N, C-alpha and C positions, 0 to 999 in steps of 0.2 A: 911458578906455572902461569900466573896471571899478574900483569904489572900493577893492577889495582890492589892486590893483596898487600897489606902492610905488616901482618903478623900471622904466625901459626900458633895453634894451641891444641894440646893433645891430652885430654883427661883419660882417654882409653889408651893403654899401652900394651905392647906384646905382639905376637905374630898375627899376621892377617890370615884369615880362614881361606882366602881365595887361592893362595899358592901359585901366583904367577911366577914363572922361573926368572923373569927379567926384572923383578921388583927391586928397585934401588934401596928402598927403606928396609926391606927384609935383609938385604946383604949387609947393610950398615948395622942392623940389630945383631946379626950373627957375628960380624967382625968384632964388635965391642962387647959381645956377650951380655946384652942388655935384655931385660924383661923376657925371660924364657917362657913365661906363661902369660896368657891374656889376663889383664887386671884393670880395675877402675881405680885411678889414683885420686882418692878423696882430697888430698892436699891441693889438687889443682882447683878445687872449688873455693879456695882462698885467694886465688890469683886475681889481681886487679886488672881487668881487661881494658880499662881506660875508657876513653870517649872519642868518638869520631874515627875509629879504626875500621879497617876491613879485614876480618880475621878468617883465615882458612882453618876451620875446626876439623880435627881428625886427619891431619896430613901424614901422620905416622903409621896409621893402619886404617882399614876401611871401617869407619864408624857405624855404617849401616849394614855390615855383613850379617848374614843370617844368625851367626852364633853370638852376637852382641846382645846381652840382656836388655829387655825393654826399659828397665829402671835406669840403667846407665845412660841410655839415650835421653830419656825424659829428664833426668837430673841435669844433664849437660845443657839441653835446650832451655830448661827453666833458668839456669844460671846465666846463659847467654842473654836471655831476654831482660835481665836486670840491668844491663848496660846499654848505653846509647851508641851502639856500633852497628855495622853491617857484617854479614857473615856469608862465607862460601861453604856449602856442604857438598862434598863430592863422594860418589859411590859408584861401584860397578854393580851394585844391587839397588837401583833406584826404586824398585818395587817396594822396598822397605821404607823409603822416604815417604811414599804415599800414605803409609799408616800414620804419619805424624804431621801431615800437611795442615791440619787444623790448629796446630800449635801457633800461638801469636808471634813467635820469633821469626816465622817464615814471611811475615810482613816486611822484614828488613833483611832478607836473605836472597841469595841466588843459589841455584842447584846445577851441578855439573856431573856428567858421566864421561867415561872413556869409551870411544868407539875406535879402536885401533885397526880394525879390519871388519869386513862383513863375513869373513870365514871363521872357522873354528880350528885352532891349532893347540897342540899339547902344551905349548909354552904358556897358554892362558889359564892353566890350572882348572879349577872348578867354578870359574866365574859364570854368571848367567850369559847366555848367548847374546851377541851384540844386537840382534834383532829384538830380543826381549827388552834389553836396555832402552832401545829406541822407542819401542811401544810404550814403555812406562814414562819416558821423558815426554812423549806426546801428550800424556795426561798432565804431567807436572807443569809443563810450560803454560798451561792455562791459568796457573796460580802464581807462579814465580818466574823470573827470568831464567832461561836455560842457557847453559854453556856446554861446549863439547871440547874435549881434548883428544887429539889423535897422536898419542905418544906412548910408547914408540910405535911409529907407523909400521904396519906389517902388510905384506902383500895382500891385495884386495881385488875385487871386481868392481869396476867403476860404476855402472848403473845402480846396483843394489847399495853400494857404499854411499853414493850421493842420496839415494832414496831414504836410507836410514837416518842420515843427518838432517835431511829436509823435514822429516817427521817431527824432529825436536824443535824446529824453528829457532835455532840458537841465536843469541845476540852476538856471539863470538865463537870462533873455532880456532884452537891453537894446534899447530902441527909441529911435531918434533921427531927426531930419529932416535934409534937405540945407541946410546953412548957407553953402554956397559959391556960391550964385547960379548953379547949373548948369542951371536950367530943366528939371529932371527931371519926368517924369509922376508926379504925386503922388496918393495916394488921398484920398478925401473924409474929412471929420471923422467922419462916421457909420461909415464902414468901419474907420477906425483904432480907434475906441472899441469896436466889435464885436470886432476882433482882440484887443485888450487884455483884454476881458472873457473871451473864449474861452480865451486862453492862461493867464490867471490861474487857471483851473480845474485846471491840472495842473503849473504851474511858477511860479517867482517872476519877476515882470515889473518891470523898472526903466525908468522914463521919463527920458530926458535932457531938460534944460531947453530945448534947441532945438526940441523937439516942440511947444512952446506956440504956434508959428506955425500949426499945424494943428488942435490941440485945446486945450481949457482944462486946465491942470495946476494943482492946488491946492498 
């Protein structure tokens, strides 16, 4: 997702509570019939996370979803803090991250959320509305660097979409398309190009290669 990430680490395993129909990780979990129930893998707290790495914590399920027990989160953050690394924490429920912002590990972390559209579609499951995510990231960005991912990009309305992202004052925005054949409502090429041009005026925009199905990427 981000080229600065060197490793992923997943002490929490199992299905994500958000239920997005396009979720790649959920499809992989079902395909290989892994972790049918949500659980905390205590053995992961024996993992040597090394030194000088940039680790995406919770890439396999939303680590800050509402149904994740507080102790699982605290134990994970405590363990991360014992290593000299940097960490990426990403969630579609950034309101939950605010509850843990005083933890010392956030001094060496960045926080990301997904804003795939300004609208609400059934394919987004029971995730918090993107305006709610943006409002919470507006708070978080005062404490740690904020990042935004727009993947898979879903059809949107340009002015509010830009306004949501500008609230977050992101260091970087990554944009990617749906590669899972999920038949999502997608924006036109013209709309995507305009979004990129507008965002580029106030942040760094990175385009994923899968976006070339919608626009031309040099």
